[in-house]
VOPAGU-2260 file (C-alpha; in pm, 1 decimal, decimal comma):
REM VOPAGU-2260
SITE   aa  ch    i         X         Y         Z
SITE  MET   A    0    1320,9    2515,7    1040,1
SITE  LEU   A    1    1152,4    2156,3    1067,4
SITE  TYR   A    2    1336,5    1886,1     930,1
SITE  PHE   A    3    1215,0    1506,4     863,2
SITE  MET   A    4    1390,5    1169,6     769,4
SITE  GLY   A    5    1324,4     931,7     476,0
SITE  VAL   A    6    1430,4     586,5     506,6
SITE  ASP   A    7    1474,6     364,7     164,4
SITE  ASN   A    8    1527,1      25,9     171,2
SITE  GLY   A    9    1601,5     -65,5    -218,9
SITE  GLY   A   10    1694,5    -364,1    -375,5
SITE  THR   A   11    2046,0    -305,0    -345,2
SITE  THR   A   12    2112,4     -25,8    -144,5
SITE  ILE   A   13    1962,2     114,0     198,4
SITE  LYS   A   14    1966,2     499,4     198,6
SITE  ALA   A   15    1834,0     765,8     509,5
SITE  ALA   A   16    1798,6    1125,0     418,7
SITE  ILE   A   17    1742,8    1445,9     599,0
SITE  PHE   A   18    1500,4    1720,4     421,4
SITE  ASP   A   19    1395,7    2045,9     561,0
SITE  GLN   A   20    1030,8    2134,9     520,5
SITE  THR   A   21    1121,2    2289,4     185,1
SITE  GLY   A   22    1260,7    1999,5      29,9
SITE  ASN   A   23    1630,4    2075,4      65,8
SITE  GLU   A   24    1844,5    1762,4     115,0
SITE  ILE   A   25    2040,5    1841,1     474,7
SITE  ALA   A   26    2222,5    1506,6     434,2
SITE  SER   A   27    2249,6    1173,1     316,7
SITE  ALA   A   28    2368,4     846,7     377,9
SITE  SER   A   29    2409,7     472,2     221,1
SITE  GLN   A   30    2490,5     111,7     239,5
SITE  ASN   A   31    2462,3    -180,5       4,5
SITE  THR   A   32    2323,2    -481,4     174,8
SITE  PRO   A   33    2417,9    -829,5     120,6
SITE  LEU   A   34    2202,1   -1061,2    -114,5
SITE  LEU   A   35    2199,2   -1444,6     -40,9
SITE  VAL   A   36    2197,1   -1650,2    -333,8
SITE  PRO   A   37    2125,7   -2012,8    -232,6
SITE  CYS   A   38    2070,4   -2113,2    -527,5
SITE  GLU   A   39    1972,6   -2002,9    -910,2
SITE  GLY   A   40    1617,8   -1788,0    -888,3
SITE  PHE   A   41    1658,3   -1741,0    -538,0
SITE  ASN   A   42    1770,1   -1390,6    -392,0
SITE  GLU   A   43    1733,1   -1359,0      -7,0
SITE  ARG   A   44    1851,8   -1092,0     269,3
SITE  ASP   A   45    1943,8   -1142,5     635,3
SITE  MET   A   46    1652,4    -983,6     842,3
SITE  ASN   A   47    1862,2    -908,2    1130,7
SITE  THR   A   48    2140,6    -764,8     935,1
SITE  LEU   A   49    1928,9    -570,8     685,1
SITE  TRP   A   50    1800,1    -395,1    1049,8
SITE  LYS   A   51    2146,6    -319,2    1140,1
SITE  THR   A   52    2261,1    -204,7     827,7
SITE  THR   A   53    1974,8      17,4     807,8
SITE  ALA   A   54    1982,4     151,3    1188,1
SITE  ALA   A   55    2368,3     218,3    1118,8
SITE  VAL   A   56    2261,9     427,0     797,0
SITE  ILE   A   57    2040,8     610,6     982,1
SITE  GLN   A   58    2291,0     729,1    1248,0
SITE  ASN   A   59    2499,1     838,7     968,9
SITE  ALA   A   60    2288,1    1084,3     809,2
SITE  ILE   A   61    2206,1    1254,1    1158,0
SITE  GLN   A   62    2586,5    1268,4    1231,2
SITE  LYS   A   63    2669,2    1389,9     866,8
SITE  SER   A   64    2362,0    1668,7     889,5
SITE  GLY   A   65    2494,5    1815,2    1268,5
SITE  LEU   A   66    2149,5    1853,1    1384,8
SITE  ALA   A   67    2049,7    1713,1    1728,9
SITE  PRO   A   68    1837,7    1381,1    1680,7
SITE  SER   A   69    1558,8    1598,7    1831,0
SITE  ASP   A   70    1561,7    1820,3    1553,2
SITE  ILE   A   71    1415,4    1521,3    1327,6
SITE  ALA   A   72    1048,8    1615,6    1338,9
SITE  GLY   A   73     947,1    1268,3    1196,7
SITE  VAL   A   74    1030,5     988,3     993,9
SITE  GLY   A   75     880,8     775,3     679,7
SITE  CYS   A   76    1004,4     466,3     550,9
SITE  THR   A   77     989,1     358,5     191,6
SITE  GLY   A   78    1126,0      -3,1       8,5
SITE  HIS   A   79    1117,1    -222,5    -261,7
SITE  GLY   A   80     754,3    -361,0    -312,4
SITE  LYS   A   81     694,2    -735,8    -326,0
SITE  GLY   A   82     908,7    -971,2    -192,8
SITE  LEU   A   83     801,7   -1123,6     141,0
SITE  TYR   A   84     919,5   -1013,5     514,4
SITE  LEU   A   85     821,4   -1277,7     773,1
SITE  TRP   A   86     831,0   -1200,6    1146,8
SITE  GLY   A   87     781,8   -1525,3    1395,7
SITE  LYS   A   88     589,2   -1592,3    1696,9
SITE  ASP   A   89     907,8   -1610,7    1864,7
SITE  ASN   A   90     979,9   -1241,6    1839,0
SITE  LYS   A   91    1233,3   -1300,2    1577,6
SITE  PRO   A   92    1242,6   -1318,1    1151,3
SITE  ALA   A   93    1060,4   -1663,5    1093,0
SITE  TYR   A   94    1282,4   -1698,5     782,7
SITE  HIS   A   95    1536,4   -1485,5     549,7
SITE  ALA   A   96    1381,6   -1180,9     373,5
SITE  VAL   A   97    1267,0   -1255,8      20,5
SITE  ALA   A   98    1402,1   -1013,4    -251,5
SITE  SER   A   99    1212,7    -859,6    -516,3
SITE  THR   A  100    1394,3   -1024,9    -782,6
SITE  ASP   A  101    1359,6   -1364,7    -652,7
SITE  ARG   A  102    1179,1   -1628,8    -873,7
SITE  ARG   A  103    1091,0   -1923,1    -680,8
SITE  GLY   A  104     738,2   -1820,4    -693,0
SITE  ALA   A  105     720,9   -1895,5   -1109,6
SITE  PRO   A  106     589,3   -2236,7   -1121,6
SITE  TYR   A  107     308,4   -2149,1    -900,7
SITE  VAL   A  108     202,3   -1880,6   -1080,0
SITE  GLU   A  109     242,8   -2059,0   -1428,7
SITE  ARG   A  110      36,0   -2289,4   -1244,2
SITE  TRP   A  111    -233,4   -2047,6   -1125,8
SITE  TYR   A  112    -284,4   -1924,7   -1493,9
SITE  ALA   A  113    -324,3   -2270,9   -1648,9
SITE  ASP   A  114    -568,1   -2378,0   -1407,3
SITE  GLY   A  115    -791,9   -2017,7   -1398,3
SITE  THR   A  116    -701,5   -1949,7   -1048,9
SITE  ALA   A  117    -507,0   -1627,8   -1169,6
SITE  ALA   A  118    -803,3   -1492,9   -1392,8
SITE  GLN   A  119   -1035,3   -1536,3   -1081,2
SITE  ALA   A  120    -780,3   -1344,7    -860,1
SITE  GLU   A  121    -744,3   -1074,0   -1129,3
SITE  ALA   A  122   -1118,2    -991,1   -1046,7
SITE  LEU   A  123   -1056,8    -877,8    -692,3
SITE  ALA   A  124    -686,3    -781,5    -693,9
SITE  LEU   A  125    -697,3    -604,2   -1037,7
SITE  GLN   A  126    -377,3    -691,8   -1116,5
SITE  PRO   A  127    -183,3    -952,4   -1266,5
SITE  VAL   A  128     -31,0   -1245,3   -1061,0
SITE  VAL   A  129     342,2   -1226,3   -1079,6
SITE  GLU   A  130     623,4   -1452,5    -935,2
SITE  THR   A  131     767,7   -1201,7    -705,8
SITE  GLN   A  132     444,6   -1126,2    -520,0
SITE  PRO   A  133     400,1   -1242,9    -173,1
SITE  VAL   A  134     114,1   -1498,4    -285,6
SITE  ALA   A  135     352,8   -1695,4    -516,6
SITE  ILE   A  136     634,7   -1662,4    -218,0
SITE  LEU   A  137     420,7   -1807,6      19,8
SITE  ALA   A  138     271,6   -2085,2    -160,2
SITE  TRP   A  139     606,0   -2153,0    -218,9
SITE  MET   A  140     689,4   -2161,3     138,0
SITE  LYS   A  141     386,0   -2357,0     236,6
SITE  GLU   A  142     505,9   -2641,0      26,0
SITE  HIS   A  143     865,1   -2639,3      91,9
SITE  HIS   A  144     874,2   -2493,5     482,5
SITE  PRO   A  145     549,2   -2529,7     643,0
SITE  GLU   A  146     710,9   -2468,4     954,1
SITE  VAL   A  147     765,9   -2131,7     874,7
SITE  ILE   A  148     423,3   -2052,5     793,1
SITE  GLN   A  149     320,1   -2200,2    1133,4
SITE  ASN   A  150     548,4   -1983,4    1315,8
SITE  THR   A  151     475,2   -1666,4    1154,6
SITE  ARG   A  152     310,3   -1390,5    1329,0
SITE  TRP   A  153     335,3   -1075,1    1090,8
SITE  ILE   A  154     347,2   -1050,5     710,1
SITE  PHE   A  155     558,8    -750,5     609,9
SITE  GLU   A  156     651,4    -605,6     326,4
SITE  ALA   A  157    1008,8    -401,7     302,0
SITE  LYS   A  158     924,0     -89,9     464,2
SITE  ASP   A  159     683,7    -226,1     701,2
SITE  TYR   A  160     956,4    -427,8     862,7
SITE  ILE   A  161    1165,0    -159,3     935,0
SITE  ARG   A  162     895,7      88,9    1055,8
SITE  PHE   A  163     825,9    -207,8    1278,9
SITE  MET   A  164    1186,3    -251,7    1407,8
SITE  LEU   A  165    1129,0     121,9    1479,3
SITE  THR   A  166     823,2     170,0    1644,9
SITE  GLY   A  167     756,8    -199,0    1786,0
SITE  ARG   A  168     377,5    -170,3    1595,4
SITE  ALA   A  169     284,4    -390,5    1332,5
SITE  MET   A  170     124,1    -207,0    1028,0
SITE  ALA   A  171      45,9    -243,9     688,6
SITE  GLU   A  172      40,8      36,2     450,5
SITE  VAL   A  173    -175,3      50,0     230,5
SITE  THR   A  174      20,7     103,7    -108,7
SITE  ASP   A  175     260,8    -134,5     -56,1
SITE  TYR   A  176      -4,1    -424,1      40,4
SITE  SER   A  177    -243,3    -306,8    -252,4
SITE  GLY   A  178      43,8    -484,7    -498,3
SITE  THR   A  179      80,4    -793,8    -335,3
SITE  CYS   A  180    -243,0    -976,1    -438,7
SITE  LEU   A  181    -315,8   -1011,1     -86,9
SITE  MET   A  182    -571,5    -712,9    -100,6
SITE  ASN   A  183    -897,8    -684,9    -287,2
SITE  LEU   A  184    -889,5    -358,6    -462,9
SITE  ASN   A  185   -1233,8    -344,3    -495,1
SITE  THR   A  186   -1318,7    -329,6    -114,7
SITE  LYS   A  187    -968,7    -186,1     -52,3
SITE  LYS   A  188    -891,3    -449,5     251,8
SITE  PHE   A  189    -773,7    -819,2     281,9
SITE  ASP   A  190    -981,9   -1058,3     165,2
SITE  ARG   A  191   -1026,1   -1422,8     293,3
SITE  ASP   A  192   -1186,6   -1546,6     -64,8
SITE  LEU   A  193    -830,5   -1426,4    -252,1
SITE  LEU   A  194    -631,9   -1604,2     -20,1
SITE  ARG   A  195    -873,1   -1892,3     -83,9
SITE  LEU   A  196    -792,3   -1880,8    -431,0
SITE  PHE   A  197    -433,1   -1954,3    -342,8
SITE  ASP   A  198    -483,8   -2191,7     -75,4
SITE  LEU   A  199    -359,8   -1957,7     165,0
SITE  GLU   A  200    -621,1   -1877,7     392,0
SITE  GLU   A  201    -426,1   -1976,6     718,7
SITE  VAL   A  202    -205,0   -1680,7     638,4
SITE  PHE   A  203    -500,5   -1429,6     706,6
SITE  ASP   A  204    -439,3   -1348,2    1037,1
SITE  ALA   A  205    -104,3   -1263,4     956,2
SITE  LEU   A  206    -167,0    -975,7     790,3
SITE  PRO   A  207    -117,3    -640,9    1000,7
SITE  PRO   A  208    -390,9    -382,6    1047,6
SITE  LEU   A  209    -405,4    -142,3     735,1
SITE  CYS   A  210    -277,1     231,6     734,9
SITE  GLN   A  211    -228,3     533,4     517,5
SITE  SER   A  212      97,8     641,3     411,4
SITE  TYR   A  213      67,1     990,4     581,6
SITE  GLU   A  214     -93,7     853,3     935,0
SITE  LEU   A  215     109,3     820,4    1272,9
SITE  CYS   A  216     174,6     480,3    1328,5
SITE  GLY   A  217     403,2     472,9    1611,4
SITE  ILE   A  218     687,1     661,6    1783,9
SITE  VAL   A  219    1079,7     537,3    1776,3
SITE  THR   A  220    1112,0     309,2    2081,6
SITE  GLU   A  221    1375,3     343,4    2305,5
SITE  GLU   A  222    1578,0      43,3    2192,0
SITE  ALA   A  223    1542,2     156,9    1822,6
SITE  ALA   A  224    1653,4     489,2    1938,3
SITE  LYS   A  225    1964,6     329,0    2094,5
SITE  ASP   A  226    2047,4     180,9    1745,8
SITE  THR   A  227    1960,1     424,5    1539,7
SITE  GLY   A  228    2046,6     754,2    1693,5
SITE  LEU   A  229    1704,3     869,7    1658,8
SITE  ALA   A  230    1526,4    1055,8    1952,8
SITE  PRO   A  231    1319,6     825,7    2154,6
SITE  GLY   A  232     940,2     936,2    2092,3
SITE  THR   A  233    1015,2    1051,6    1735,4
SITE  PRO   A  234     690,3    1041,5    1499,6
SITE  VAL   A  235     690,4     777,2    1239,1
SITE  CYS   A  236     416,2     821,7     955,9
SITE  GLY   A  237     285,1     505,8     760,8
SITE  GLY   A  238     532,8     563,6     484,0
SITE  MET   A  239     499,1     420,3     109,1
SITE  PHE   A  240     575,6     172,5    -184,7
SITE  ASP   A  241     915,4     310,9    -326,5
SITE  ILE   A  242     703,5     352,3    -641,1
SITE  ASP   A  243     476,4     573,8    -462,5
SITE  ALA   A  244     736,8     755,6    -268,6
SITE  CYS   A  245     946,3     846,8    -592,5
SITE  ALA   A  246     607,0     960,2    -787,7
SITE  ILE   A  247     486,4    1205,1    -503,4
SITE  ALA   A  248     875,8    1329,8    -486,2
SITE  LEU   A  249     847,6    1381,0    -857,5
SITE  ASP   A  250     504,5    1566,6    -797,4
SITE  VAL   A  251     275,2    1302,7    -979,7
SITE  SER   A  252     -25,9    1434,0    -811,2
SITE  THR   A  253    -294,2    1475,4   -1065,1
SITE  PRO   A  254    -323,5    1234,3   -1345,9
SITE  ASN   A  255    -197,6    1428,5   -1687,2
SITE  ARG   A  256     148,8    1352,8   -1524,8
SITE  LEU   A  257     392,0    1017,9   -1604,7
SITE  CYS   A  258     710,1     935,4   -1468,1
SITE  MET   A  259     985,5     696,4   -1485,4
SITE  ILE   A  260    1196,6     558,3   -1225,4
SITE  THR   A  261    1527,4     399,5   -1324,0
SITE  GLY   A  262    1703,1     182,7   -1051,9
SITE  THR   A  263    1700,4    -173,2   -1051,2
SITE  TRP   A  264    1317,1    -179,6   -1158,3
SITE  SER   A  265    1232,9       9,0   -1456,1
SITE  ILE   A  266     915,6     174,2   -1279,4
SITE  ASN   A  267     688,0     379,9   -1524,8
SITE  GLU   A  268     351,7     507,7   -1379,3
SITE  TYR   A  269      29,7     768,4   -1368,4
SITE  ILE   A  270    -232,0     819,7   -1135,0
SITE  ALA   A  271    -611,4     767,1   -1225,5
SITE  GLU   A  272    -926,3     800,8   -1066,6
SITE  LYS   A  273   -1029,8     437,5   -1203,1
SITE  PRO   A  274    -817,3     123,9   -1250,9
SITE  VAL   A  275    -732,3     -25,2   -1577,5
SITE  PRO   A  276    -899,4    -314,0   -1717,7
SITE  THR   A  277    -730,6    -668,8   -1595,4
SITE  GLY   A  278    -589,3    -915,4   -1845,2
SITE  SER   A  279    -267,8    -712,8   -1953,7
SITE  SER   A  280      77,2    -639,8   -1797,5
SITE  THR   A  281       2,0    -325,9   -1638,5
SITE  HIS   A  282     -84,5    -296,8   -1269,6
SITE  ASN   A  283    -313,0    -141,8   -1038,2
SITE  SER   A  284    -248,7     -42,7    -712,2
SITE  LEU   A  285    -386,1     223,0    -440,2
SITE  PHE   A  286    -207,4     568,9    -480,9
SITE  CYS   A  287     -76,2     765,5    -158,5
SITE  ILE   A  288    -372,0    1021,6    -263,2
SITE  PRO   A  289    -669,9     858,7    -134,3
SITE  GLY   A  290    -920,5     828,5    -418,8
SITE  TYR   A  291    -624,8     746,2    -669,4
SITE  TYR   A  292    -497,4     428,3    -843,7
SITE  LEU   A  293    -126,3     416,2    -949,4
SITE  ILE   A  294     -93,6     221,0   -1297,3
SITE  GLU   A  295     246,6      87,6   -1336,9
SITE  GLU   A  296     404,1    -112,1   -1588,3
SITE  SER   A  297     760,9    -269,9   -1435,5
SITE  SER   A  298    1034,0    -492,7   -1459,5
SITE  PRO   A  299    1351,2    -579,6   -1303,8
SITE  THR   A  300    1501,3    -435,0   -1646,5
SITE  SER   A  301    1665,2     -73,6   -1557,9
SITE  SER   A  302    2000,5      60,6   -1443,7
SITE  GLY   A  303    2086,9    -265,4   -1237,7
SITE  ASN   A  304    2213,7    -363,1   -1538,9
SITE  LEU   A  305    2496,6    -106,0   -1577,1
SITE  GLU   A  306    2599,8    -158,0   -1225,7
SITE  TRP   A  307    2641,1    -547,2   -1294,3
SITE  PHE   A  308    2878,6    -450,2   -1597,8
SITE  ILE   A  309    3068,1    -195,5   -1416,7
SITE  LYS   A  310    3111,9    -451,0   -1117,7
SITE  HIS   A  311    3254,2    -739,9   -1352,4
SITE  PHE   A  312    3400,9    -558,7   -1637,0
SITE  VAL   A  313    3541,9    -230,7   -1562,6
SITE  PRO   A  314    3863,9    -259,7   -1377,0
SITE  GLY   A  315    3916,9     -89,9   -1060,4
SITE  ALA   A  316    3527,9       1,3   -1003,8
SITE  GLY   A  317    3560,2    -209,3    -665,1
SITE  ASP   A  318    3882,3     -91,5    -568,7
SITE  PRO   A  319    3888,5      87,6    -212,3
SITE  GLY   A  320    3889,3     491,5    -251,7
SITE  VAL   A  321    3784,7     473,8    -625,1
SITE  ASP   A  322    3646,8     800,7    -760,8
SITE  LYS   A  323    3275,9     675,6    -863,3
SITE  LYS   A  324    3198,5    1030,5   -1001,0
SITE  ALA   A  325    3492,4     990,9   -1230,8
SITE  LEU   A  326    3426,3     640,4   -1319,9
SITE  TYR   A  327    3088,2     747,4   -1455,8
SITE  ARG   A  328    3190,5    1070,9   -1621,9
SITE  GLU   A  329    3445,4     840,1   -1817,1
SITE  ILE   A  330    3186,2     598,3   -1884,3
SITE  ASP   A  331    2932,7     886,2   -1994,9
SITE  ARG   A  332    3255,8    1008,9   -2236,9
SITE  GLU   A  333    3257,3     677,7   -2379,1
SITE  VAL   A  334    2884,3     644,6   -2454,1
SITE  ALA   A  335    2853,9     991,3   -2563,6
SITE  ALA   A  336    3151,6     966,1   -2800,6
SITE  LEU   A  337    2993,4     661,7   -3032,5
SITE  PRO   A  338    2700,8     799,4   -3197,5
SITE  PRO   A  339    2380,9     574,8   -3230,5
SITE  GLU   A  340    2411,9     500,1   -3569,6
SITE  GLU   A  341    2760,7     326,6   -3541,0
SITE  SER   A  342    2673,9      67,3   -3299,7
SITE  SER   A  343    2455,2    -233,0   -3376,3
SITE  ILE   A  344    2500,0    -441,5   -3059,6
SITE  LEU   A  345    2163,3    -495,1   -2891,7
SITE  PHE   A  346    2144,3    -586,3   -2534,3
SITE  LEU   A  347    1846,6    -757,6   -2330,0
SITE  PRO   A  348    1850,1    -609,0   -1998,7
SITE  PHE   A  349    1676,9    -922,0   -1844,3
SITE  LEU   A  350    2010,1   -1006,9   -1585,2
SITE  TYR   A  351    1745,8    -932,6   -1311,0
SITE  GLY   A  352    1408,7   -1065,4   -1461,4
SITE  THR   A  353    1221,6    -992,4   -1734,7
SITE  TYR   A  354     872,9    -832,5   -1891,3
SITE  ASN   A  355     842,1   -1141,7   -2172,8
SITE  GLU   A  356     815,7   -1466,2   -1978,4
SITE  LYS   A  357     892,8   -1652,4   -2287,4
SITE  CYS   A  358    1261,7   -1459,9   -2296,7
SITE  THR   A  359    1426,2   -1479,1   -1949,3
SITE  SER   A  360    1786,1   -1446,9   -2038,0
SITE  SER   A  361    1992,5   -1118,7   -2080,5
SITE  ALA   A  362    2208,7   -1122,7   -2398,4
SITE  PHE   A  363    2475,3    -887,8   -2620,7
SITE  VAL   A  364    2330,6    -954,6   -2952,6
SITE  GLY   A  365    2553,7    -860,5   -3280,8
SITE  MET   A  366    2880,6    -870,1   -3142,6
SITE  THR   A  367    3189,4    -949,8   -3375,6
SITE  ASN   A  368    3570,7    -866,6   -3305,7
SITE  PHE   A  369    3536,7    -502,7   -3390,7
SITE  HIS   A  370    3338,1    -447,8   -3093,5
SITE  THR   A  371    3493,6    -313,3   -2777,0
SITE  ARG   A  372    3368,3    -223,8   -2425,9
SITE  THR   A  373    3216,1      98,3   -2569,1
SITE  HIS   A  374    2999,2     -85,7   -2759,0
SITE  MET   A  375    2883,4    -287,9   -2463,5
SITE  LEU   A  376    2824,0      54,7   -2262,7
SITE  ARG   A  377    2612,2     190,1   -2502,2
SITE  ALA   A  378    2392,6    -115,0   -2593,2
SITE  ILE   A  379    2330,5    -154,6   -2177,3
SITE  PHE   A  380    2216,2     241,3   -2196,5
SITE  GLU   A  381    2010,5     143,7   -2552,8
SITE  GLY   A  382    1869,5    -148,5   -2410,1
SITE  VAL   A  383    1753,2     -30,1   -2053,6
SITE  CYS   A  384    1561,6     322,5   -2276,1
SITE  PHE   A  385    1407,4      39,9   -2494,4
SITE  SER   A  386    1265,1    -147,3   -2196,0
SITE  HIS   A  387    1137,0     160,2   -2052,6
SITE  LEU   A  388     958,3     236,1   -2383,2
SITE  HIS   A  389     831,6     -76,0   -2392,5
SITE  HIS   A  390     658,5     -17,0   -2067,8
SITE  ILE   A  391     549,5     372,8   -2139,5
SITE  GLU   A  392     351,7     229,2   -2496,4
SITE  ALA   A  393     164,1     -20,1   -2306,4
SITE  LEU   A  394      63,4     290,1   -2046,0
SITE  LEU   A  395     -21,8     461,4   -2338,0
SITE  ALA   A  396    -285,5     214,2   -2433,6
SITE  HIS   A  397    -475,9     351,3   -2150,0
SITE  ARG   A  398    -428,1     753,4   -2161,0
SITE  ASP   A  399    -295,1    1032,1   -2378,3
SITE  PRO   A  400      92,3    1071,9   -2439,3
SITE  PRO   A  401     215,2    1353,2   -2181,8
SITE  ASP   A  402     386,0    1695,4   -2299,0
SITE  ALA   A  403     664,1    1539,5   -2092,4
SITE  ILE   A  404     794,6    1263,7   -1870,0
SITE  ARG   A  405     943,3    1338,5   -1502,3
SITE  MET   A  406    1227,3    1101,0   -1425,1
SITE  ALA   A  407    1434,5     996,3   -1145,9
SITE  GLY   A  408    1682,2     705,1   -1014,2
SITE  GLY   A  409    2032,7     624,8   -1107,9
SITE  ALA   A  410    2029,3     714,0   -1470,6
SITE  THR   A  411    1971,1    1055,5   -1375,6
SITE  ASN   A  412    2301,6    1135,4   -1299,5
SITE  SER   A  413    2404,6    1063,4   -1640,5
SITE  ASP   A  414    2326,1    1386,0   -1850,7
SITE  VAL   A  415    2417,9    1120,0   -2192,4
SITE  TRP   A  416    2198,1     869,0   -2043,1
SITE  VAL   A  417    1857,7    1140,9   -1976,9
SITE  GLN   A  418    1929,1    1287,5   -2344,3
SITE  MET   A  419    1886,9     900,0   -2468,4
SITE  PHE   A  420    1575,6     867,3   -2283,7
SITE  ALA   A  421    1434,4    1228,3   -2441,6
SITE  ASP   A  422    1585,0    1057,9   -2759,5
SITE  VAL   A  423    1442,9     696,2   -2737,5
SITE  VAL   A  424    1084,5     765,7   -2600,4
SITE  GLY   A  425    1057,3    1097,6   -2841,0
SITE  THR   A  426     899,8    1306,3   -2524,7
SITE  PRO   A  427    1090,0    1580,9   -2351,4
SITE  ILE   A  428    1215,4    1452,9   -2010,8
SITE  GLU   A  429    1179,1    1637,5   -1673,1
SITE  VAL   A  430    1442,7    1550,1   -1411,9
SITE  VAL   A  431    1355,8    1652,4   -1026,0
SITE  LYS   A  432    1617,2    1810,2    -831,6
SITE  THR   A  433    1677,3    1543,1    -551,6
SITE  LYS   A  434    1947,5    1275,8    -525,4
SITE  GLU   A  435    1690,4    1050,6    -325,8
SITE  PRO   A  436    1353,0    1057,8    -471,6
SITE  GLY   A  437    1240,5     775,2    -253,7
SITE  ALA   A  438    1342,7     894,5      81,8
SITE  LEU   A  439    1214,9    1254,8     -26,2
SITE  GLY   A  440     857,0    1089,3     -95,0
SITE  CYS   A  441     839,4     953,8     215,6
SITE  ALA   A  442     978,7    1273,1     426,4
SITE  MET   A  443     686,0    1445,0     261,0
SITE  ALA   A  444     452,1    1184,4     434,3
SITE  ALA   A  445     604,8    1253,1     752,2
SITE  ALA   A  446     565,1    1616,4     676,7
SITE  ILE   A  447     208,0    1562,3     654,6
SITE  ALA   A  448     183,8    1343,1     944,3
SITE  ALA   A  449     351,0    1609,3    1163,3
SITE  GLY   A  450      80,4    1868,1    1039,4
SITE  VAL   A  451     322,6    2070,2     853,5
SITE  TYR   A  452     150,8    2026,0     515,2
SITE  PRO   A  453    -232,6    1953,4     478,8
SITE  ASP   A  454    -181,3    1706,6     176,9
SITE  TYR   A  455      70,2    1567,0     -69,4
SITE  GLN   A  456     -20,6    1832,0    -368,2
SITE  THR   A  457     110,2    2099,0     -91,1
SITE  ALA   A  458     368,4    1952,3       2,0
SITE  ALA   A  459     490,9    1861,5    -337,9
SITE  GLU   A  460     466,6    2221,7    -419,0
SITE  HIS   A  461     650,1    2331,1    -129,0
SITE  MET   A  462     957,3    2053,4    -125,8
SITE  THR   A  463     958,7    1944,7    -527,9
SITE  LYS   A  464    1213,7    2101,7    -743,4
SITE  VAL   A  465    1223,7    1998,4   -1116,3
SITE  SER   A  466    1488,0    2098,8   -1373,9
SITE  GLY   A  467    1415,0    2225,7   -1715,5
SITE  ALA   A  468    1302,3    1972,2   -1998,7
SITE  ILE   A  469    1531,4    1801,5   -2191,3
SITE  TYR   A  470    1406,7    1776,1   -2536,3
SITE  PRO   A  471    1485,6    1480,1   -2795,1
SITE  ASN   A  472    1691,5    1491,6   -3058,8
SITE  LYS   A  473    1451,5    1434,7   -3381,2
SITE  GLU   A  474    1734,7    1248,9   -3569,0
SITE  ASN   A  475    1848,1    1047,2   -3304,3
SITE  THR   A  476    1462,4     969,6   -3236,6
SITE  GLU   A  477    1438,4     801,2   -3615,4
SITE  ILE   A  478    1725,3     613,4   -3495,4
SITE  TYR   A  479    1640,9     492,9   -3205,3
SITE  GLN   A  480    1282,6     353,6   -3346,8
SITE  ARG   A  481    1470,3     110,1   -3627,6
SITE  LYS   A  482    1688,1      26,2   -3324,8
SITE  TYR   A  483    1384,8     -37,4   -3127,1
SITE  ALA   A  484    1206,8    -213,6   -3388,9
SITE  ARG   A  485    1496,4    -475,9   -3404,8
SITE  PHE   A  486    1528,3    -489,8   -3037,5
SITE  CYS   A  487    1135,7    -618,0   -3026,2
SITE  ARG   A  488    1186,0    -848,7   -3305,9
SITE  LEU   A  489    1451,4   -1004,7   -3143,5
SITE  ILE   A  490    1284,7   -1061,7   -2819,4
SITE  ALA   A  491     974,4   -1205,8   -3058,1
SITE  LEU   A  492    1207,2   -1461,7   -3224,5
SITE  LEU   A  493    1387,2   -1542,0   -2874,0
SITE  SER   A  494    1016,1   -1599,7   -2738,7
SITE  GLN   A  495     946,3   -1877,2   -3026,3
SITE  GLN   A  496    1212,9   -2096,8   -2861,5
């Protein structure tokens, strides 16, 4: 039996998981990463701390597995997209990592849309220009810290930085970089003309060589082996953007499937042979299966909102030794015990960002002295579902409805929430039987790089396990449709402010 490791640097947590070649999880480990918030709208991480934490998580997963390091036949990395990780010419981080929830680039995006730059860029990048993309953050950096731009040797995305630390080789894997507005998706290459539109032509030479997700991109160095516990010489593949990793772990390998991923970000996506027209909120990027585009609707409006509420308003949630599984079971019981028709509070899940640029703040709306924590928890569950539904509706403007939607992420740990998603969207939900879909997806890439499987479709046949469908309750669907209409009207009213 061969074993493969997936390393997932998410928006809030670093995970490493080891799988066998049939997709069974052997062991996993995780650790939260400290977020630095130097001022409102700025979200950063210390890159040295990020690597040390990742190395410790990898080492912990190996120890838990009981395997010898040499038993691991390959490693794949995934991570959040967008944001910015700069490596300096002095062989050190050139700046703190900028997270995918950072909003410092917003004024530049606003200006680019006003002066026509964004429209010209969309014709090349085939996607909207957004504040969390490297181009917006680089524009801020050029204005406020030009010395950082001058010192930058490599422009990385999250997982490409981790792969660089593992192998010492700088590579730019296409799925991640195709969502950055740094690539021309017509030519599938980095484009000086595109950078010139943003007045960023000087960073072109800091873009690493492009590679595919399943390509062998280096081996674990002696130094990285000491840090991580991996065997020196272990193959490391290109890996992929976490939305691709989750999609491939859910076997979204054909255009008829659609999936939702519930994490810090609400990710909703399918694949197609042609990109969708630009000029909307829907993003095109290159999928990990060559010849396909990933069609995506997303915003940072998903289950991370619940984590925030638990952290700040559930007594004892942060205590050492707290039984988190029991805590979440109690929350599920609270929400399930309150019928949807008996709770009128609306929650806007915009704590970390929004999908509506004119409605940027989170809120509980409709509260009185009658309402309790239970009403607020149900409102959070519903608000997150409504955000996903908003994105699903946008995707269905470009394709036919699916027979079922595959789902992964934090919300799948709650049967109550999964049923609510089915009721709200009005479509059966299929849950993939893995706790770490991002890690599984890039472990599948490592298995292809190792020659175990010839392609992602074959890897998914052997490594993806799907539960039976959860069907919507039609009565609840009607209730949620009325609530969703109120939710949309509220956002429209707030957008007029």
